[in-house]
Backbone bond lengths (Angstrom), bond angles and torsions (degrees), N, CA, C in turn:
res aa  C-N    CA-C-N  psi(-1)  N-CA   C-N-CA  omega(-1)  CA-C   N-CA-C  phi
1 M - - - 1.450 - - 1.529 111.69 -
2 S 1.330 116.53 -5.18 1.457 118.41 179.42 1.526 111.88 -64.76
3 H 1.334 117.26 -27.01 1.463 119.22 178.00 1.533 111.88 -67.50
4 L 1.333 117.21 -15.50 1.463 121.57 176.74 1.527 112.12 -94.94
5 G 1.317 116.44 -0.66 1.457 120.33 178.06 1.515 115.27 103.66
6 F 1.331 117.44 -3.86 1.463 120.40 177.17 1.527 108.76 -76.06
7 N 1.313 116.55 143.36 1.452 121.13 -179.00 1.519 108.41 -123.64
8 F 1.312 116.69 120.49 1.462 120.87 -179.86 1.523 111.66 -104.58
9 Y 1.313 116.74 -1.09 1.455 121.81 179.86 1.528 109.27 -80.18
10 V 1.315 116.64 127.28 1.461 121.36 176.24 1.523 107.01 -97.05
11 P 1.336 117.31 120.08 1.463 119.10 177.78 1.531 111.00 -53.41
12 Q 1.309 115.55 140.54 1.461 121.67 -173.86 1.527 112.60 -56.77
13 R 1.307 117.09 -36.04 1.471 120.47 -176.94 1.530 112.98 -78.97
14 W 1.327 117.92 -16.24 1.459 120.11 -176.71 1.525 110.77 -75.27
15 N 1.303 115.35 137.25 1.451 122.71 178.84 1.537 108.68 -79.14
16 K 1.326 116.17 117.68 1.470 120.43 -176.06 1.528 111.96 -66.70
17 L 1.321 117.00 -33.19 1.461 119.75 176.93 1.532 110.35 -65.85
18 W 1.339 116.63 -36.31 1.464 121.26 176.74 1.529 110.44 -62.95
19 L 1.332 116.43 -43.60 1.469 120.73 178.85 1.522 110.79 -63.99
20 L 1.322 116.92 -41.39 1.462 121.17 177.70 1.531 110.60 -63.25
21 T 1.318 115.60 -37.78 1.468 120.11 177.39 1.521 110.66 -63.31
22 W 1.352 116.69 -42.99 1.467 119.84 177.17 1.521 110.72 -60.10
23 F 1.319 116.44 -44.80 1.467 120.10 -179.23 1.536 110.53 -61.53
24 A 1.325 116.67 -49.93 1.466 120.89 -178.20 1.527 111.58 -63.74
25 S 1.316 116.90 -42.32 1.468 120.70 179.89 1.524 111.52 -64.66
26 S 1.321 116.32 -41.80 1.470 120.08 -179.93 1.522 111.12 -63.65
27 V 1.316 116.25 -46.30 1.470 120.42 178.96 1.526 109.56 -62.59
28 A 1.320 117.16 -43.77 1.469 120.83 -179.50 1.531 110.97 -60.86
29 L 1.327 117.27 -43.92 1.472 119.85 -179.48 1.522 111.99 -65.95
30 V 1.327 117.46 -37.55 1.471 120.06 178.23 1.531 109.96 -66.78
31 V 1.320 117.26 -45.68 1.471 120.61 -179.87 1.528 110.08 -64.24
32 L 1.322 116.88 -44.83 1.467 120.04 179.12 1.523 112.29 -60.12
33 A 1.311 116.97 -31.63 1.474 120.59 -178.91 1.521 111.79 -60.60
34 F 1.331 117.12 -26.43 1.466 120.75 179.66 1.528 112.69 -95.17
35 L 1.321 116.65 -9.88 1.464 119.74 -174.18 1.522 114.61 -109.74
36 V 1.339 116.84 -24.69 1.461 119.48 -174.92 1.525 109.29 -128.02
37 P 1.324 117.27 159.32 1.471 119.35 177.42 1.535 111.10 -69.26
38 F 1.335 114.38 153.51 1.471 119.64 179.37 1.522 110.57 -57.31
39 W 1.337 114.82 -52.21 1.465 119.58 179.79 1.493 110.16 -111.80
40 P 1.262 120.75 131.49 1.455 128.09 0.08 1.536 112.91 -96.55
41 T 1.338 116.25 -13.92 1.466 119.88 -167.08 1.524 113.69 -61.37
42 W 1.345 117.39 -54.68 1.459 118.19 -175.43 1.526 110.80 -67.30
43 L 1.321 116.38 -45.30 1.459 119.92 -177.63 1.529 111.11 -60.16
44 L 1.314 117.12 -43.18 1.468 119.94 178.60 1.534 111.31 -69.10
45 S 1.326 116.99 -32.58 1.472 120.26 176.48 1.525 111.61 -66.96
46 S 1.320 116.18 -30.86 1.468 119.27 -178.49 1.525 112.73 -70.76
47 I 1.311 117.87 -17.00 1.476 119.89 179.90 1.535 110.33 -66.45
48 P 1.351 119.64 -55.61 1.471 117.37 179.11 1.532 113.21 -76.44
49 L 1.336 117.74 -26.93 1.464 119.84 -176.01 1.527 113.94 -84.76
50 F 1.330 117.80 -23.60 1.463 119.69 -179.78 1.527 113.04 -129.93
51 L 1.320 117.20 -56.51 1.458 120.56 -170.44 1.533 112.63 -60.65
52 I 1.307 117.77 -48.80 1.470 120.00 -178.13 1.535 111.59 -63.82
53 P 1.360 119.34 -48.98 1.473 117.33 177.43 1.535 112.82 -60.94
54 E 1.324 117.38 -37.44 1.463 120.26 179.43 1.527 110.16 -64.50
55 L 1.325 117.32 -43.89 1.464 120.73 178.52 1.528 111.41 -64.41
56 V 1.323 117.08 -37.68 1.472 120.54 176.32 1.521 109.55 -62.11
57 S 1.328 117.08 -45.00 1.472 121.29 179.42 1.520 111.46 -58.89
58 I 1.313 116.05 -42.49 1.461 120.71 -176.24 1.531 111.04 -76.21
59 A 1.329 117.17 -43.94 1.466 121.28 -175.12 1.526 112.44 -70.61
60 K 1.307 117.65 -39.37 1.470 120.69 -175.80 1.519 112.71 -74.94
61 Q 1.326 117.98 -25.43 1.460 121.03 -176.72 1.527 110.30 50.96
62 D 1.336 115.62 38.72 1.463 122.40 -178.10 1.523 108.05 -102.10
63 D 1.317 116.87 123.24 1.464 120.84 -178.85 1.523 113.24 -59.98
64 S 1.319 117.50 -21.56 1.462 119.07 -177.21 1.525 112.74 -80.13
65 L 1.319 117.57 -12.29 1.464 122.50 -177.44 1.527 109.80 -121.75
66 P 1.322 117.73 75.15 1.464 119.49 -176.45 1.528 111.98 -71.17
67 P 1.336 117.23 146.51 1.466 119.75 173.66 1.534 109.82 -66.86
68 L 1.307 115.66 163.61 1.461 120.56 -177.27 1.527 111.65 -58.21
69 T 1.320 117.63 -40.05 1.462 120.70 -179.96 1.525 111.46 -58.50
70 H 1.319 116.88 -45.29 1.465 120.53 179.53 1.523 111.18 -66.37
71 T 1.325 115.57 -35.61 1.463 120.18 179.33 1.530 110.52 -65.63
72 I 1.324 116.24 -47.05 1.467 120.34 177.97 1.522 109.82 -61.36
73 R 1.329 116.69 -45.54 1.470 121.43 -178.66 1.521 111.80 -60.74
74 H 1.329 116.76 -35.45 1.465 120.13 -177.87 1.528 112.12 -71.61
75 F 1.322 117.28 -42.65 1.461 120.64 -171.21 1.528 114.57 -93.52
76 L 1.328 118.05 -29.83 1.466 120.27 -175.83 1.525 111.69 -111.43
77 P 1.325 116.96 137.96 1.461 118.55 174.42 1.528 109.52 -70.44
78 N 1.323 115.84 155.03 1.467 119.55 -176.81 1.520 112.63 -61.56
79 W 1.332 118.06 -30.70 1.460 119.91 -178.48 1.532 111.74 -70.97
80 V 1.327 118.11 -13.95 1.465 121.83 173.70 1.525 110.02 -99.60
81 A 1.328 116.53 -44.19 1.463 120.55 -174.53 1.524 112.51 -62.03
82 F 1.339 117.32 -47.48 1.468 119.86 -177.44 1.538 111.80 -60.62
83 P 1.324 119.60 -55.48 1.471 118.29 179.98 1.531 112.92 -61.62
84 L 1.334 117.72 -36.90 1.464 120.19 -179.72 1.522 110.97 -64.53
85 I 1.313 117.13 -47.26 1.467 120.40 -179.97 1.530 110.64 -64.29
86 Y 1.324 117.28 -43.88 1.466 120.71 178.31 1.535 110.46 -63.61
87 F 1.343 117.08 -41.56 1.464 120.69 178.99 1.527 110.47 -59.78
88 L 1.330 116.36 -48.12 1.462 119.80 -179.49 1.525 111.11 -63.71
89 L 1.313 116.95 -41.77 1.462 120.48 178.20 1.529 111.04 -61.09
90 G 1.333 117.07 -46.95 1.465 120.68 -179.76 1.518 112.82 -65.85
91 T 1.318 116.34 -43.46 1.470 120.57 -178.12 1.519 111.44 -67.99
92 I 1.307 116.19 -47.00 1.468 120.03 -179.03 1.531 110.41 -67.18
93 G 1.323 117.23 -42.36 1.462 119.83 177.18 1.515 111.96 -60.27
94 A 1.322 116.48 -43.38 1.467 120.78 178.69 1.530 110.83 -64.16
95 Q 1.311 116.60 -37.70 1.472 121.46 177.56 1.524 109.88 -62.03
96 W 1.311 116.80 -48.56 1.464 120.76 -178.64 1.519 112.23 -66.71
97 L 1.328 117.20 -31.27 1.458 120.82 179.46 1.522 112.80 -83.67
98 G 1.328 116.66 -2.06 1.456 121.06 175.82 1.519 114.99 80.68
99 F 1.314 118.56 21.20 1.466 120.74 177.23 1.523 109.38 -66.98
100 Q 1.324 116.12 146.18 1.462 120.19 -177.42 1.523 112.56 -71.39
101 R 1.310 117.79 -30.96 1.466 121.75 -176.76 1.536 110.39 -125.39
102 P 1.322 116.70 74.15 1.469 118.53 -175.82 1.533 113.23 -63.75
103 F 1.340 117.53 -32.08 1.466 119.03 -178.16 1.534 112.01 -71.89
104 H 1.330 116.75 -26.08 1.462 119.44 174.95 1.528 110.52 -66.54
105 L 1.323 115.63 -45.35 1.464 119.20 177.47 1.530 109.78 -65.38
106 G 1.330 116.42 -37.93 1.460 120.21 176.16 1.512 111.62 -59.31
107 G 1.331 117.13 -38.85 1.460 121.05 177.26 1.522 112.07 -63.80
108 L 1.327 116.56 -40.20 1.469 119.94 176.60 1.529 110.94 -64.79
109 F 1.317 115.68 -41.12 1.464 119.19 177.22 1.525 110.71 -64.43
110 A 1.334 117.44 -39.21 1.466 120.52 178.30 1.522 110.46 -60.66
111 L 1.317 116.44 -41.65 1.466 120.17 176.80 1.525 110.25 -62.15
112 L 1.318 116.89 -42.39 1.460 120.72 176.27 1.534 110.48 -60.88
113 G 1.332 117.04 -40.19 1.461 120.78 177.71 1.514 111.77 -63.39
114 W 1.324 115.87 -42.55 1.468 119.65 178.87 1.527 109.99 -64.22
115 L 1.330 116.81 -44.51 1.467 120.06 179.11 1.530 111.26 -62.87
116 T 1.311 116.89 -41.60 1.465 120.62 178.03 1.519 110.38 -58.87
117 N 1.323 116.15 -47.63 1.456 120.13 179.05 1.518 111.19 -64.12
118 H 1.304 116.61 -47.69 1.463 121.47 -176.99 1.527 111.05 -59.25
119 L 1.319 116.45 -48.00 1.459 120.18 -178.91 1.526 111.70 -71.92
120 S 1.332 117.88 -34.58 1.467 120.12 177.01 1.515 110.81 -62.49
121 V 1.327 116.61 -42.48 1.463 120.41 178.36 1.524 110.00 -65.32
122 A 1.326 117.05 -44.63 1.458 120.52 -178.73 1.529 111.18 -64.55
123 Y 1.327 117.24 -39.59 1.459 120.53 -177.15 1.528 112.86 -81.81
124 S 1.324 118.36 -13.33 1.463 119.58 179.21 1.524 111.82 -79.88
125 R 1.320 117.41 -10.30 1.457 122.89 178.28 1.527 109.22 -104.01
126 P 1.322 116.46 158.18 1.470 118.41 176.54 1.529 110.80 -63.86
127 D 1.310 115.51 148.50 1.462 121.01 176.86 1.525 108.36 -66.98
128 P 1.326 118.14 121.59 1.465 119.10 -178.15 1.526 112.78 -70.61
129 F 1.300 117.11 -16.87 1.464 120.55 -179.54 1.519 110.53 -132.56
130 P 1.349 117.45 63.78 1.462 119.04 -179.02 1.523 111.29 -71.83
131 H 1.310 114.78 157.40 1.463 119.03 176.90 1.522 108.32 -128.62
132 F 1.334 114.43 134.72 1.447 121.89 178.81 1.519 107.79 -131.89
133 E 1.302 115.51 124.41 1.462 121.39 177.80 1.527 111.49 47.62
134 R 1.314 114.73 50.17 1.463 122.80 176.92 1.532 113.17 64.90
135 Q 1.322 117.01 16.95 1.466 121.34 175.77 1.521 107.18 -105.52
136 W 1.299 117.64 115.55 1.444 121.45 179.21 1.514 109.88 -98.10
137 M 1.316 115.37 141.81 1.445 120.09 177.87 1.525 108.89 -73.45
138 T 1.297 117.11 131.93 1.455 120.75 178.47 1.511 109.27 -89.57
139 V 1.302 116.16 162.22 1.459 121.03 178.77 1.518 110.42 -58.18
140 E 1.308 117.18 -37.56 1.457 120.57 -179.41 1.522 111.59 -65.36
141 A 1.335 117.57 -30.54 1.457 121.56 -178.08 1.523 112.39 -91.49
142 L 1.309 117.13 1.16 1.460 121.65 -177.91 1.527 109.95 -65.55
143 P 1.340 117.62 122.99 1.466 119.33 178.93 1.524 110.90 -59.99
144 S 1.312 116.61 144.84 1.459 120.45 -175.35 1.519 112.37 -61.52
145 E 1.363 118.87 -30.08 1.453 119.39 179.66 1.526 112.65 -69.87
146 L 1.315 117.68 -12.92 1.459 121.29 177.54 1.523 112.36 -99.42
147 D 1.318 117.53 -1.34 1.462 120.00 179.20 1.506 110.08 -58.48
148 P 1.323 118.22 126.36 1.469 119.14 175.84 1.527 108.85 -63.52
149 P 1.348 117.06 138.87 1.462 119.41 -179.45 1.524 111.59 -60.94
150 G 1.321 116.04 138.64 1.451 120.61 176.70 1.509 114.50 77.28
151 R 1.322 117.15 8.22 1.467 119.27 -178.52 1.519 108.89 -123.81
152 A 1.294 117.08 119.10 1.461 121.16 -179.70 1.514 109.15 -99.36
153 F 1.325 116.37 138.03 1.461 121.36 178.27 1.506 110.02 -107.21
């Protein structure tokens, strides 16, 4: 699955128990979001399950204790992480707001997450066909570093 962007390699300096804690805490917070009210139960649960470990990661500046963002970035490709996070945000938010179909809203948010990722990736690279003063770059003039992979001109 590494060819799809998934990474199963755990950096040598990372504490495996810390990573397991992140996984368990994340799953627990998602499950709790559907079982308990936002205030006070879920919000207070998020303090020991998310806020304290995140603050420890940031304050210690210790490579062995990565923050959740770095952990997600390391193991999941962006095309999975963005839609998944947006889906969970939309679904859980809809649940807390009392919407009748929270998973439908979650699906719309997931699409928004995918579009955000897709467009962010596309816009982070130079435009392969820029135009200046009504002069468009032709395929023949396309710099080799902008050649799309697997496509010969």
